[in-house]
C-alpha positions as CSV (number, residue, x, y, z in Angstrom):
1,M,0.0,0.2,0.1
2,S,1.7,3.3,-1.1
3,N,-0.9,6.3,-1.9
4,L,-3.2,8.4,0.1
5,K,-6.1,7.1,-1.6
6,Q,-5.5,3.6,-0.3
7,L,-4.5,4.5,2.6
8,A,-7.7,6.7,3.3
9,Q,-10.2,3.4,2.0
10,S,-8.7,1.2,4.5
11,L,-9.3,3.7,7.3
12,G,-13.1,4.2,5.8
13,L,-11.9,8.0,6.1
14,S,-12.2,11.0,3.0
15,I,-8.8,11.4,1.2
16,T,-8.9,15.4,2.7
17,T,-9.6,14.1,5.8
18,V,-6.5,11.2,5.7
19,S,-4.6,14.6,4.3
20,R,-5.6,17.3,6.8
21,A,-4.9,14.5,9.7
22,L,-1.3,13.6,8.4
23,D,-0.9,17.1,8.4
24,G,-2.0,18.3,11.9
25,Y,-5.1,20.7,11.2
26,N,-6.8,20.7,14.1
27,D,-9.9,20.8,12.0
28,V,-9.4,16.6,12.8
29,S,-10.1,16.0,16.0
30,A,-7.1,14.4,17.8
31,A,-8.2,10.7,17.9
32,T,-8.5,10.7,14.2
33,R,-5.7,12.1,13.8
34,L,-3.6,10.0,15.8
35,R,-5.4,7.0,14.3
36,V,-4.5,7.8,10.6
37,R,-0.8,8.4,11.5
38,E,-0.4,5.2,13.0
39,A,-2.1,3.6,10.0
40,A,0.5,5.1,7.9
41,D,3.8,4.1,10.4
42,A,2.4,0.9,10.4
43,I,2.2,0.5,6.6
44,G,5.3,3.1,5.6
45,Y,3.3,5.2,4.7
46,R,4.7,8.9,3.7
47,P,3.4,11.7,2.1
48,N,4.8,13.1,-0.8
49,A,6.9,16.2,0.6
50,S,6.6,18.6,-2.1
51,A,2.9,18.6,-2.4
52,R,2.7,18.7,1.3
53,R,4.0,22.0,1.1
54,L,2.0,23.4,-1.2
55,R,-1.5,21.9,0.5
56,K,-0.1,24.3,3.3
57,Q,1.4,26.8,1.4
58,R,4.9,26.2,4.2
59,A,8.3,25.8,3.5
60,E,8.7,23.8,6.5
61,L,11.8,25.5,7.7
62,V,13.0,28.1,10.3
63,A,16.1,29.8,9.5
64,V,19.1,30.9,11.9
65,T,20.9,34.1,9.9
66,L,24.7,33.6,11.7
67,P,26.5,37.1,11.8
68,S,30.1,36.6,10.2
69,E,31.7,39.3,12.5
70,P,33.8,37.2,15.1
71,G,32.7,37.7,18.8
72,H,28.5,38.3,18.2
73,I,27.9,34.6,19.5
74,A,29.5,32.0,21.6
75,P,29.6,29.0,19.1
76,P,30.0,25.9,21.6
77,H,26.9,27.6,22.8
78,F,25.1,28.7,20.6
79,L,25.4,25.3,18.6
80,D,24.0,23.3,21.5
81,M,20.8,25.1,21.9
82,L,20.5,25.1,17.4
83,S,21.2,21.4,18.1
84,G,18.6,21.0,20.7
85,C,15.6,23.2,19.1
86,A,16.5,22.1,15.1
87,E,15.4,18.3,17.3
88,H,12.7,19.4,18.3
89,L,11.3,21.6,16.0
90,A,12.6,18.0,13.4
91,G,9.5,16.5,15.8
92,A,7.0,18.8,14.2
93,G,8.0,18.5,10.8
94,L,10.3,21.7,10.6
95,N,14.0,21.9,9.7
96,L,16.2,24.3,11.0
97,V,18.4,26.4,8.3
98,I,21.6,27.9,9.4
99,A,22.1,30.8,7.3
100,P,25.8,32.3,7.4
101,V,25.6,35.8,6.1
102,P,27.7,36.2,3.2
103,H,30.2,39.1,3.4
104,G,28.7,42.6,1.7
105,E,25.2,41.7,3.1
106,S,23.8,42.3,6.3
107,E,21.1,40.4,8.2
108,L,18.4,43.0,7.6
109,D,18.9,41.6,3.5
110,M,18.8,37.6,4.6
111,C,15.4,38.3,6.5
112,R,14.1,40.4,3.4
113,R,15.2,37.5,1.1
114,F,13.4,35.1,3.2
115,V,10.2,36.5,3.7
116,D,9.4,37.9,0.7
117,G,10.1,35.1,-0.8
118,R,8.5,32.5,1.7
119,R,10.9,30.5,1.7
120,V,10.5,30.2,5.4
121,D,7.7,29.8,7.8
122,A,9.7,31.6,11.7
123,M,13.2,33.0,11.8
124,L,15.2,33.3,15.4
125,L,17.1,36.0,15.4
126,V,20.3,36.0,17.2
127,R,22.3,39.1,19.7
128,T,19.4,41.6,19.3
129,K,20.5,45.5,19.2
130,R,18.5,47.9,21.0
131,R,17.2,48.8,18.2
132,D,17.3,46.0,15.9
133,E,16.1,46.9,12.1
134,R,15.3,42.8,11.6
135,V,12.8,42.8,14.3
136,E,11.3,46.1,13.3
137,Y,11.0,44.1,9.7
138,L,9.7,41.2,10.9
139,Q,7.2,43.1,13.0
140,S,6.0,45.1,9.8
141,R,5.2,42.1,8.1
142,G,4.4,39.9,10.2
143,F,5.9,36.9,10.1
144,P,6.9,34.5,13.1
145,F,9.8,34.4,15.1
146,V,11.8,34.5,18.1
147,T,14.7,36.3,19.2
148,N,17.5,35.2,21.4
149,G,17.9,38.1,23.7
150,R,15.0,41.6,24.1
151,T,15.5,44.2,22.2
152,E,13.6,48.4,23.0
153,S,11.0,48.0,20.6
154,P,7.8,49.7,21.5
155,A,5.8,46.7,20.3
156,P,6.4,43.2,22.6
157,H,8.1,40.0,20.2
158,A,8.5,36.7,21.3
159,Y,12.0,35.9,23.0
160,I,14.2,34.0,25.4
161,D,16.6,35.8,27.3
162,G,18.7,36.2,30.7
163,D,18.8,38.6,33.0
164,G,21.9,40.3,33.3
165,F,21.1,43.2,34.4
166,S,20.8,41.3,38.1
167,G,23.6,39.1,36.9
168,F,25.7,42.2,36.9
169,N,24.1,44.4,39.3
170,R,24.9,41.0,41.7
171,A,28.4,40.3,40.5
172,T,29.2,43.8,41.4
173,L,27.4,43.4,45.2
174,R,29.7,40.4,45.5
175,F,32.6,42.7,44.9
176,H,32.0,44.8,46.6
177,E,31.5,42.7,50.1
178,A,34.4,40.8,49.6
179,G,36.0,44.5,50.0
180,H,36.8,45.4,46.2
181,R,36.0,49.5,45.6
182,R,37.2,50.1,42.4
183,I,35.3,47.4,40.6
184,G,35.7,48.4,36.9
185,H,33.7,47.3,33.6
186,I,34.5,46.1,30.3
187,A,31.6,46.5,28.0
188,G,30.1,45.6,24.1
189,P,29.5,47.8,22.1
190,Q,26.6,49.3,23.7
191,D,24.4,49.8,20.4
192,Y,23.2,45.5,21.8
193,Y,21.1,45.0,24.7
194,F,22.9,42.3,26.2
195,A,25.9,44.6,26.4
196,H,23.9,47.2,27.5
197,V,21.7,45.9,30.0
198,R,24.5,44.2,31.5
199,R,26.7,47.9,31.8
200,Q,23.5,49.3,32.9
201,G,23.2,46.1,36.1
202,W,26.6,47.3,36.9
203,E,26.4,51.0,37.0
204,A,23.5,51.1,39.5
205,R,25.1,49.0,42.0
206,M,27.9,51.0,42.3
207,R,26.0,54.2,41.9
208,E,24.4,52.4,45.2
209,C,27.5,51.6,46.9
210,N,28.5,55.1,46.3
211,L,31.6,54.0,43.7
212,Q,32.4,55.9,40.8
213,T,31.2,54.8,37.8
214,D,33.8,55.9,35.5
215,L,36.3,52.5,35.4
216,Y,34.7,51.5,32.1
217,A,36.1,50.7,28.8
218,E,34.0,49.5,26.1
219,Q,35.5,47.4,22.9
220,A,33.9,44.5,20.3
221,P,32.9,41.5,21.8
222,T,35.7,39.0,21.7
223,E,39.3,38.6,23.0
224,Q,41.5,41.4,21.9
225,G,38.5,43.5,22.8
226,G,38.9,41.9,26.1
227,Y,42.7,42.7,26.2
228,E,42.4,46.4,24.6
229,A,39.4,47.4,27.3
230,A,42.4,46.3,30.1
231,L,45.0,47.5,29.2
232,S,43.6,51.0,28.8
233,L,41.6,50.3,32.5
234,L,44.8,49.2,33.9
235,Q,46.8,52.5,32.7
236,R,45.0,54.4,34.5
237,A,46.2,55.5,38.4
238,D,43.4,54.7,40.0
239,R,43.1,51.1,38.1
240,P,40.0,48.6,39.1
241,T,40.8,46.3,41.9
242,A,38.3,43.9,40.0
243,I,36.4,43.4,36.8
244,V,33.5,42.3,35.3
245,C,33.3,41.7,31.7
246,S,30.5,41.6,29.7
247,T,31.5,37.9,28.2
248,D,33.4,35.4,28.9
249,E,35.4,36.0,25.0
250,M,36.4,39.2,26.2
251,A,37.3,38.4,30.2
252,I,40.0,35.8,28.4
253,G,41.2,38.9,27.0
254,A,41.2,40.5,30.1
255,L,43.2,38.0,31.7
256,R,46.3,38.3,29.1
257,A,46.9,41.7,29.3
258,L,46.8,41.2,33.4
259,R,49.5,38.7,33.1
260,E,51.5,41.4,30.7
261,V,51.2,43.7,33.4
262,E,53.0,44.1,37.4
263,G,50.1,43.6,39.3
264,G,48.2,42.4,37.2
265,Q,47.2,38.8,38.2
266,S,46.0,40.2,41.8
267,I,43.3,41.7,39.7
268,S,40.0,40.2,40.4
269,V,37.7,38.8,37.0
270,V,34.7,37.6,36.5
271,G,33.0,37.3,33.1
272,H,29.3,36.0,31.6
273,D,28.3,33.1,29.3
274,N,30.5,30.3,30.9
275,L,32.2,28.9,28.0
276,P,33.9,25.6,28.1
277,M,37.7,26.9,27.4
278,G,36.7,29.4,30.8
279,A,37.9,25.9,32.6
280,F,41.5,25.8,31.0
281,T,42.5,29.6,31.1
282,S,45.1,31.0,33.9
283,P,43.6,31.4,36.6
284,P,40.4,29.2,35.6
285,L,37.3,31.9,34.9
286,S,35.0,32.4,37.1
287,T,31.8,33.5,35.0
288,M,27.9,33.6,35.1
289,R,25.5,31.4,32.8
290,M,21.7,31.6,32.4
291,I,19.7,29.4,33.8
292,G,17.8,27.0,32.2
293,Q,17.3,23.3,31.2
294,D,17.1,22.2,27.8
295,L,16.8,26.1,25.9
296,G,16.6,24.2,22.2
297,R,13.6,22.4,23.5
298,R,12.2,26.0,24.7
299,F,13.0,28.5,21.4
300,A,11.8,25.3,19.1
301,S,8.6,25.3,21.5
302,L,8.0,29.3,21.3
303,L,8.8,29.2,17.9
304,L,5.9,27.0,16.7
305,R,3.8,28.8,19.0
306,A,4.7,32.2,17.0
307,I,4.1,30.0,13.8
308,A,0.8,28.8,15.4
309,G,-0.5,32.7,16.4
310,E,-0.1,33.0,19.1
311,P,0.5,36.5,20.6
312,A,4.0,37.9,21.4
313,E,3.2,38.8,25.0
314,V,2.8,35.4,26.4
315,L,6.2,34.4,24.6
316,Q,8.7,35.7,26.2
317,E,10.9,34.4,28.5
318,L,13.4,35.8,31.1
319,H,16.0,33.3,32.9
320,P,17.9,34.3,35.9
321,V,21.4,33.9,36.1
322,E,23.5,31.9,38.3
323,F,27.0,32.2,39.4
324,V,29.9,29.5,37.7
325,D,32.7,29.9,40.7
326,R,36.1,29.0,39.9
327,V,38.9,31.2,41.0
328,S,39.3,34.2,38.8
329,H,37.3,36.4,41.1
330,R,39.2,35.2,44.2
331,Q,41.8,37.7,44.8
332,P,41.7,39.7,47.5
333,P,41.2,43.7,47.0
334,L,45.4,44.4,47.8
335,A,45.0,48.0,47.0
336,A,41.4,48.7,47.6
């Protein structure tokens, strides 16, 4: 038995009912959908993919654009999340496509091409900006999407994010309670939402503790950026005794700078992202990470709900941040 007509006849159902049951339409009862799927599996029937897409007017693809600039994603964490997301989307008949952005082209250009060409059913966006043209465009088209990170868009959108403000606020407080009074911050570019909110968390706690907020350097979110930012802070007469870094990559660059400057290794450092390489730096990097089980599954769930038309207001998850304590944050404030 190899065609839809024969399957329908064997079940005593119409071809239309069987087709819609296989495509998961809600106008077919759950019991009938289950019965049809079980019968199809038993005989090894698989619907023609091209015909199925035409019937449903779906591409059966979800795209995530991959920025070409260094430092804009943390590869191990990112790929683990995408792998889990792809696995759960596949269970719903959708494939996740990773689309690297070609040099000379923007992520917005790719979004337009995917959406206007009806090539995908939804998009997953990473490393959001405070004002994000990709988000604004997809909102204007009413197109389903979820972001890894928030924006300052006045219209709500679906997202999963970590509470960077709270994490950096508490990291700064921990240094203050350990006796540090000159607590610096190495920040990523402030047009990125994650970098801006993490700086705000540090700055708010510094003000609450009546400490100066000018021990601050902004650079690209890379090891080189962290290295250069740390050197600029270390050249100051009032150089910090502790540094809160916007990302682990920046923190790793900062650790290299500290090794090159006299007394630098007495300065405490903490990062964010919990990159695996942080456990092997010298000293091992203390860091922060977003709490959340199986984030890939969470992203897949929000994407499917966005595709189904659920309002963005109920598709927002803000996860707490926890500390991963190793060694680099434990230096006493000898020069405070």
